C-alpha positions, 0 to 999 in steps of 0.5 A: 743911203748915199745920194748924188746931191742934196739939191731939190728935184721936182717931177712935174706930172708926177701923178701920171704913169711916166711921172710916178715911175720917174720919181721911183727911179730917181729914188732907186738911183739915189739921186737926191733925198729931196724929191718934190712931186707936182701934179694938178690932180691932187688925189692921184698925186697923193696916191703916188706919194703914199706908194713911195712912202710905203717903199720906205726909201732910206733918207728920203724927204718926199713932198708933194703939192698941187701948187706950182709955186711951192713945187718949183721954189728952190728946185735945182733940177726939173723933169717934166712929163706934164703934158697930154699923153699920146693915145691910140691913133695919134701922132706926137704932132697931134699933141702940138698946140695943147702941149705947146701951150702947157710948155709956155706956162711951164717956162713962165713958172720956171722964170718966176719961181726957180730962175736958179734951176740948174737943168730941166729935162722935157719929155712930153710930146712933141718934145722937140717943140715943147722943149724949145718953147720951155727954153724960150719962156724960161729965160734959161741958157740953151745948155740948161734945157734938154729933151728926151730923144733916146728912145729911138736909139734904144729901140734901134738897139733892141730891134737889131739885138732881136734880129741877130739873137744877141744881148742888147749890149752887143749892139753898140752906138745905135743912133737916131738924130733929128726929130723924135717923131715920124721923120727921125733920121736912123743912122747905120754908119755909127753902129757895130753888131758884135764887133762888126760894122752894121753897114757891112752887114746890111745887104747881106744874108745876115741883114737883107735890105728889106729886113733893114727897111723893116727894122727902121720902120719898126723903130720909127713906129716904136711908140705906136707899137707900145700903144697897140700892145698895151693900150697906152703910151710908153711909160717905163722906158721914158721914165728910166731914160729921162732920169738917166739924163738928169743924173748926168746933169747932176754930175753922175754917170755919163748919159749914153744916148743922143738927147734933144738940145737947142741947135743954131749952127752948122745948117740947123738953126733955131731948133731943138733936135736930137744930136750927139750930145754930152750932159754934165754938171755944166749942162748939155753940149753937142757936136757936129753929126757925120754920116753917109750922104744918105744919112745926112740927107735924112737928117736934113729932112728931119730938120725941115719937118721940125722947122715946119712944126716950129713955124706952125707954133709961131703961126699959132701965136704961141712963139714970137717970130724967130727974130724976136726970140732974143727979146723973150730970152736974151740967151738965145742967139 
């Protein structure tokens, strides 16, 4: 098999359903032969490794360990799902304190064991906050850390495709921005449905205002719906999309969706949030978002919600005050 790179990719949380699916997806995509699986739960981790060995991926060099130093030493790419999973009745925000503390330790471990890492993708909830915490404690540049935010946009595409009875690829440029949570901003102005602007269809018999409101709610509650249906949180979709992100960071196919990135310009300051981004071998970058006045107002509300979560983490003592962030990570301005 021809691989995209020979650099070491470490999957953190590899014993879980997301992590194990990420590992298999990375090998199926041919990203790198050098795949390291890390999880503190040894027997389950060994079980994942055994399954992958039994797949007999040609050329693969799969290792596994419950020693974080061993896992991260020499890693050039990291994808982490290593937090507590969301369960029935929980919001992403309910996971705030525990998973933020996990992110602190991950950031410190990255700083200690693989300061030369090229890119890190954080996907454990609430990803906007855990990604921010990881960035600050790792000492990495903002361009080197991204978070999973694309599922809201893919869920919007899926919901619209179902409504119009179309293949998903006929619904293009679906976008949600801001937080990956109950306060996300769902945009209509970016989207086309079978070549027609979505904004022109809303309020017509093809897509009534009531139905559009229902679709937006379905998107916002998309993760909860999976839990209701399957009795557990999503794992196939976050695994696949996050590996698409790290593939782009390795210089592979462009990433098609918004991603979470550190933002400190244009009215959005000292926050990690979903933006219109580009992920390349040079890292993640973003551009200013333009929408209708109503959409931009929704985005501002989403940003304010994220600021509230950030400030809660500061009040907990997990993060220092914003004016001290530069002392923790000199790359933060």
